[in-house]
SEBA-805402 format. One line per field, with one value per residue: residue in three letters; x, y, z of N, C-alpha, C, O in turn. Coordinates in steps of 0.1 Angstrom, whole numbers, plus 5000, padded with zeros to 4 digits. Layout:
N
code [Ala	...]
npx [X	...]
npy [Y	...]
npz [Z	...]
capx [X	...]
capy [Y	...]
capz [Z	...]
cpx [X	...]
cpy [Y	...]
cpz [Z	...]
opx [X	...]
opy [Y	...]
opz [Z	...]
//
This chain:
167
code [Ile	Ser	Ala	Asn	Leu	Gln	Ala	Val	Arg	Ala	Arg	Ile	Ala	Ala	Ala	Ala	Glu	Ser	Ala	Gly	Arg	Pro	Ala	Glu	Ala	Ile	Arg	Leu	Leu	Ala	Val	Ser	Lys	Thr	Val	Ala	Pro	Thr	Arg	Leu	Arg	Glu	Ala	Val	Ala	Ala	Gly	Gln	Leu	Ala	Phe	Gly	Glu	Asn	Tyr	Val	Gln	Glu	Gly	Leu	Ala	Lys	Ile	Glu	Ala	Leu	Ala	Gly	Leu	Gly	Leu	Glu	Trp	His	Phe	Ile	Gly	Pro	Leu	Gln	Ser	Asn	Lys	Thr	Arg	Pro	Val	Ala	Glu	Arg	Phe	Ala	Trp	Val	His	Gly	Ile	Asp	Arg	Leu	Lys	Ile	Ala	Glu	Arg	Leu	Ala	Glu	Ala	Arg	Gly	Thr	Ile	Gln	Pro	Pro	Leu	Gln	Val	Cys	Ile	Gln	Val	Asn	Val	Ser	Gly	Glu	Ala	Ser	Lys	Ser	Gly	Val	Ser	Pro	Gly	Asp	Thr	Ala	Ala	Leu	Ala	Arg	Ala	Val	Ala	Ala	Leu	Pro	Asn	Leu	Arg	Leu	Arg	Gly	Leu	Met	Ala	Ile	Pro	Glu	Pro	Thr	Glu	Asp	Met]
npx [5008	5019	5039	5024	5009	5029	5037	5014	5012	5036	5029	5008	5022	5039	5019	5008	5030	5034	5011	5016	5010	5012	5021	5012	4988	4969	4947	4947	4921	4914	4896	4878	4860	4850	4874	4893	4894	4919	4937	4933	4945	4971	4974	4970	4992	5010	5005	4981	4950	4924	4895	4871	4838	4811	4790	4768	4765	4788	4807	4802	4808	4836	4844	4839	4856	4881	4882	4895	4919	4921	4910	4895	4864	4846	4815	4808	4789	4757	4730	4704	4674	4666	4689	4703	4707	4727	4749	4751	4758	4782	4801	4825	4823	4801	4797	4778	4753	4722	4697	4674	4659	4676	4697	4684	4677	4702	4712	4694	4699	4726	4730	4741	4763	4784	4810	4802	4788	4806	4799	4793	4777	4763	4766	4751	4767	4768	4743	4736	4715	4722	4736	4737	4727	4721	4707	4727	4714	4698	4715	4725	4703	4699	4723	4722	4701	4711	4734	4722	4713	4714	4742	4755	4781	4786	4809	4815	4813	4806	4814	4811	4820	4808	4828	4849	4863	4870	4886]
npy [4988	5013	5017	5018	5041	5060	5059	5068	5094	5105	5105	5124	5146	5150	5156	5179	5196	5198	5212	5236	5239	5238	5207	5203	5215	5197	5172	5139	5116	5086	5059	5037	5017	4984	4977	4964	4976	4970	4972	4998	5010	5006	5023	5047	5048	5053	5078	5086	5103	5109	5094	5078	5066	5046	5032	5034	5019	5003	5023	5036	5016	5015	5041	5040	5018	5030	5052	5081	5084	5107	5110	5119	5117	5109	5108	5093	5082	5078	5090	5079	5092	5082	5076	5099	5111	5095	5099	5127	5131	5118	5119	5141	5152	5152	5140	5137	5152	5153	5163	5186	5178	5159	5175	5193	5175	5166	5191	5196	5174	5177	5197	5223	5219	5206	5213	5230	5207	5197	5199	5186	5191	5166	5162	5151	5150	5137	5127	5101	5073	5054	5067	5088	5121	5157	5174	5192	5216	5221	5226	5251	5263	5244	5246	5272	5269	5250	5263	5282	5268	5262	5249	5235	5236	5245	5233	5227	5210	5177	5154	5126	5120	5103	5078	5085	5085	5108	5134]
npz [5000	5008	4989	4966	4971	4972	4945	4932	4943	4932	4905	4906	4915	4892	4873	4883	4882	4855	4849	4860	4887	4923	4938	4964	4965	4957	4967	4976	4974	4987	4976	4995	4995	5001	5012	5039	5073	5085	5063	5056	5078	5072	5050	5063	5079	5059	5054	5043	5047	5039	5030	5008	5007	4994	5003	5028	5053	5054	5054	5078	5096	5092	5099	5126	5134	5129	5144	5161	5147	5132	5107	5075	5062	5033	5017	4988	4970	4954	4973	4994	5006	5031	5044	5050	5076	5092	5075	5074	5101	5105	5084	5067	5042	5013	4982	4963	4958	4943	4943	4957	4980	4992	5000	5018	5038	5047	5056	5077	5094	5101	5119	5143	5159	5148	5124	5092	5068	5041	5007	4974	4943	4922	4888	4860	4834	4809	4805	4810	4816	4835	4854	4883	4892	4886	4858	4835	4828	4850	4870	4880	4894	4914	4927	4937	4955	4973	4983	4999	5021	5056	5076	5056	5032	5001	4979	4953	4921	4910	4886	4864	4833	4804	4790	4762	4729	4717	4728]
capx [5000	5028	5046	5013	5006	5041	5036	5003	5017	5046	5021	5001	5032	5043	5008	5007	5041	5031	5000	5020	5004	5020	5015	5006	4974	4961	4945	4943	4910	4915	4883	4881	4849	4853	4888	4892	4900	4933	4944	4933	4955	4984	4974	4971	5006	5017	5002	4968	4941	4911	4889	4858	4830	4799	4780	4766	4767	4802	4815	4800	4816	4850	4846	4839	4868	4893	4880	4907	4930	4921	4907	4885	4856	4838	4806	4809	4779	4743	4725	4690	4670	4665	4703	4710	4711	4740	4759	4753	4764	4795	4810	4828	4820	4792	4800	4768	4739	4716	4684	4673	4654	4687	4705	4677	4677	4715	4713	4687	4705	4739	4729	4751	4774	4795	4813	4793	4791	4812	4791	4794	4765	4766	4760	4751	4770	4766	4729	4735	4705	4728	4743	4729	4731	4712	4711	4735	4705	4692	4726	4726	4692	4701	4735	4717	4693	4720	4742	4714	4709	4723	4749	4761	4790	4787	4823	4818	4806	4812	4808	4819	4815	4808	4840	4848	4876	4872	4888]
capy [5000	5024	5018	5023	5055	5068	5060	5077	5108	5109	5109	5136	5157	5153	5162	5192	5204	5201	5222	5248	5240	5231	5194	5204	5220	5186	5162	5125	5109	5071	5052	5026	5007	4969	4975	4961	4986	4968	4977	5012	5014	5006	5035	5058	5048	5058	5092	5088	5106	5111	5082	5079	5054	5048	5024	5040	5010	4999	5035	5039	5006	5019	5053	5035	5010	5038	5064	5086	5086	5120	5108	5127	5107	5115	5099	5095	5076	5083	5089	5078	5102	5076	5074	5112	5114	5090	5105	5141	5131	5111	5122	5155	5156	5144	5144	5133	5157	5154	5169	5195	5171	5153	5186	5197	5165	5167	5203	5195	5164	5181	5205	5234	5216	5202	5223	5227	5196	5201	5192	5189	5187	5157	5166	5140	5157	5129	5123	5086	5068	5046	5076	5098	5135	5167	5177	5204	5228	5224	5227	5265	5264	5235	5252	5284	5264	5243	5273	5289	5260	5262	5237	5229	5245	5241	5234	5225	5200	5164	5148	5116	5119	5091	5076	5088	5085	5122	5142]
capz [5000	5009	4976	4956	4974	4967	4930	4928	4947	4922	4893	4909	4915	4878	4866	4889	4877	4840	4848	4867	4900	4933	4941	4977	4964	4952	4977	4972	4981	4985	4977	5004	4996	5002	5018	5053	5081	5087	5052	5057	5088	5064	5042	5072	5083	5048	5053	5036	5057	5034	5024	5003	5008	4988	5010	5041	5065	5054	5058	5092	5104	5091	5108	5140	5136	5128	5152	5168	5138	5126	5093	5069	5055	5022	5011	4973	4962	4954	4987	4996	5017	5044	5050	5052	5090	5096	5067	5079	5114	5106	5073	5065	5028	5005	4968	4953	4960	4930	4944	4969	4991	4999	5006	5029	5049	5052	5064	5090	5103	5104	5132	5144	5168	5139	5113	5081	5059	5028	4997	4959	4935	4912	4876	4850	4822	4797	4803	4810	4825	4845	4864	4891	4890	4881	4844	4834	4827	4863	4880	4886	4903	4925	4934	4945	4966	4983	4989	5008	5033	5068	5080	5044	5025	4987	4975	4938	4913	4908	4874	4857	4820	4796	4782	4748	4722	4713	4740]
cpx [5009	5034	5036	5010	5017	5040	5025	5006	5027	5039	5013	5011	5037	5032	5006	5018	5039	5020	5004	5014	5013	5013	5008	4991	4964	4960	4941	4932	4911	4901	4885	4870	4855	4867	4886	4899	4915	4942	4944	4942	4969	4985	4976	4986	5015	5014	4989	4957	4927	4906	4875	4851	4817	4788	4779	4770	4782	4811	4814	4808	4831	4853	4847	4852	4881	4892	4893	4919	4931	4918	4895	4877	4846	4828	4805	4799	4766	4737	4710	4686	4669	4678	4710	4714	4724	4751	4762	4761	4778	4806	4813	4824	4809	4794	4789	4754	4734	4702	4683	4668	4666	4695	4697	4677	4691	4717	4706	4694	4719	4739	4740	4763	4786	4798	4804	4798	4795	4804	4794	4781	4770	4759	4762	4754	4768	4751	4726	4724	4710	4735	4734	4734	4720	4717	4719	4726	4699	4703	4726	4715	4694	4713	4730	4709	4701	4728	4735	4710	4719	4730	4756	4770	4792	4802	4825	4809	4814	4806	4817	4813	4816	4822	4839	4863	4880	4874	4885]
cpy [5012	5027	5023	5037	5064	5070	5069	5092	5113	5113	5122	5148	5160	5160	5177	5201	5208	5211	5235	5250	5233	5218	5194	5209	5209	5176	5149	5119	5094	5065	5039	5016	4993	4967	4974	4972	4983	4973	4992	5018	5015	5019	5047	5059	5054	5073	5096	5091	5108	5099	5084	5065	5057	5039	5029	5031	5006	5011	5038	5029	5010	5031	5049	5027	5018	5051	5068	5088	5099	5119	5116	5118	5114	5104	5103	5089	5083	5081	5089	5087	5095	5073	5088	5115	5108	5096	5119	5141	5126	5114	5137	5160	5147	5149	5142	5139	5160	5160	5176	5188	5164	5164	5191	5188	5165	5179	5202	5185	5168	5189	5216	5231	5213	5214	5220	5215	5201	5192	5196	5184	5178	5161	5155	5147	5150	5125	5108	5082	5060	5054	5085	5112	5144	5170	5190	5217	5231	5226	5240	5267	5256	5241	5264	5279	5258	5253	5281	5281	5262	5249	5230	5240	5239	5244	5232	5215	5188	5158	5137	5114	5106	5089	5079	5088	5099	5131	5157]
cpz [5000	4995	4965	4959	4970	4952	4926	4932	4937	4909	4895	4909	4900	4871	4870	4883	4862	4839	4855	4880	4910	4937	4955	4976	4960	4964	4971	4980	4978	4987	4984	5004	4994	5007	5033	5061	5084	5075	5052	5067	5081	5056	5051	5077	5072	5045	5046	5047	5052	5026	5020	5003	5001	4993	5024	5053	5065	5058	5072	5101	5103	5100	5122	5143	5136	5135	5159	5159	5130	5111	5088	5060	5045	5018	4996	4964	4962	4968	4987	5007	5031	5051	5052	5066	5094	5088	5072	5093	5114	5095	5072	5052	5022	4991	4958	4955	4946	4930	4957	4981	4999	5007	5019	5041	5055	5061	5078	5099	5108	5117	5132	5153	5160	5130	5101	5073	5045	5017	4983	4953	4924	4899	4866	4836	4809	4795	4804	4820	4836	4856	4871	4887	4884	4867	4844	4834	4841	4874	4887	4897	4916	4934	4943	4957	4977	4990	5000	5021	5044	5070	5068	5038	5011	4983	4960	4932	4912	4896	4869	4843	4814	4789	4767	4742	4718	4725	4737]
opx [5006	5035	5039	5008	5014	5043	5027	5004	5027	5043	5013	5007	5038	5034	5004	5015	5041	5019	4996	5012	5020	5001	4998	4984	4952	4970	4932	4934	4908	4895	4893	4870	4864	4872	4880	4909	4923	4953	4954	4948	4977	4996	4983	4991	5026	5018	4985	4955	4918	4913	4867	4856	4812	4777	4789	4779	4788	4820	4824	4814	4838	4864	4856	4859	4891	4899	4901	4930	4940	4923	4887	4882	4840	4831	4802	4799	4764	4740	4703	4693	4670	4679	4722	4725	4733	4762	4773	4768	4786	4817	4805	4822	4808	4792	4790	4744	4739	4695	4690	4673	4666	4699	4704	4679	4692	4723	4711	4694	4723	4748	4748	4772	4798	4790	4798	4810	4788	4804	4798	4775	4780	4746	4773	4745	4766	4748	4716	4724	4704	4740	4724	4744	4711	4728	4717	4729	4695	4699	4728	4718	4692	4712	4735	4711	4699	4730	4741	4705	4731	4725	4762	4768	4799	4806	4836	4798	4826	4793	4829	4803	4824	4827	4829	4872	4892	4864	4886]
opy [5022	5038	5032	5045	5075	5080	5077	5101	5125	5123	5130	5158	5172	5169	5186	5212	5219	5217	5244	5261	5224	5217	5187	5207	5212	5172	5149	5119	5091	5066	5031	5007	4991	4955	4982	4978	4992	4977	4998	5028	5023	5025	5057	5070	5059	5078	5108	5083	5109	5094	5091	5055	5068	5039	5028	5035	5006	5010	5041	5032	5008	5032	5054	5029	5014	5061	5060	5092	5101	5127	5120	5111	5124	5093	5114	5091	5092	5070	5098	5088	5102	5068	5088	5121	5116	5098	5123	5150	5130	5112	5145	5172	5135	5161	5145	5132	5166	5161	5173	5191	5165	5162	5194	5192	5164	5178	5206	5188	5164	5187	5217	5239	5216	5222	5209	5212	5209	5180	5207	5174	5181	5162	5149	5149	5156	5119	5103	5087	5059	5048	5090	5113	5139	5168	5198	5227	5243	5228	5241	5272	5261	5241	5265	5285	5260	5252	5286	5287	5263	5238	5219	5252	5229	5255	5236	5211	5187	5157	5138	5108	5097	5099	5076	5090	5103	5135	5165]
opz [4993	4991	4957	4949	4964	4947	4916	4924	4934	4903	4885	4903	4897	4863	4862	4879	4858	4828	4855	4885	4907	4938	4957	4986	4959	4969	4962	4993	4966	4997	4979	5013	4986	5006	5039	5056	5085	5078	5048	5065	5085	5055	5047	5077	5075	5035	5044	5056	5061	5017	5026	5000	5000	4987	5032	5061	5076	5066	5079	5111	5113	5106	5129	5153	5142	5132	5164	5165	5123	5103	5096	5051	5049	5016	4992	4952	4969	4974	4981	5017	5041	5062	5054	5068	5098	5093	5073	5095	5123	5097	5077	5050	5026	4988	4946	4953	4937	4920	4967	4992	5011	5018	5029	5052	5067	5072	5088	5111	5118	5126	5123	5154	5164	5127	5100	5071	5039	5018	4980	4957	4917	4899	4864	4828	4798	4784	4799	4831	4847	4866	4865	4880	4877	4863	4853	4840	4843	4886	4900	4908	4927	4946	4954	4968	4989	5002	5009	5031	5042	5065	5070	5039	5009	4982	4955	4937	4913	4895	4870	4841	4818	4784	4761	4749	4716	4730	4745]
//
């Protein structure tokens, strides 16, 4: 795990340099779904502190198992409204807001004791039926509504475009 992380960080540094950006400005989010907490401890020992989960129950179990390590947890999958409370209470980021109802429930569940929940709006840029996300045309309205909610901080957009040969 340590060697793999070093290799990924070297690729990030090279890409940052070629883009004229400092490598320190780029954060690596390790997707940890289906990875056992013991393996995540190895990643933590190698300096990885931010992890992404897309299954609520699995993520909550890992948050509990790795409590006290100062980790930052991101929820990266589509979120059902009945699972917003535990996500709002235990995660620092949500990358997949695709409708106002989800954002409203997260804002209500987050409360004021914790820092604002960092959120990204998921945009379905390719219009694929198999992907979640708001349509590009509805993104601005959703962004304005989410930005106005208490206990949330809108940080940006998240999109995974359809693969194409034509860059």
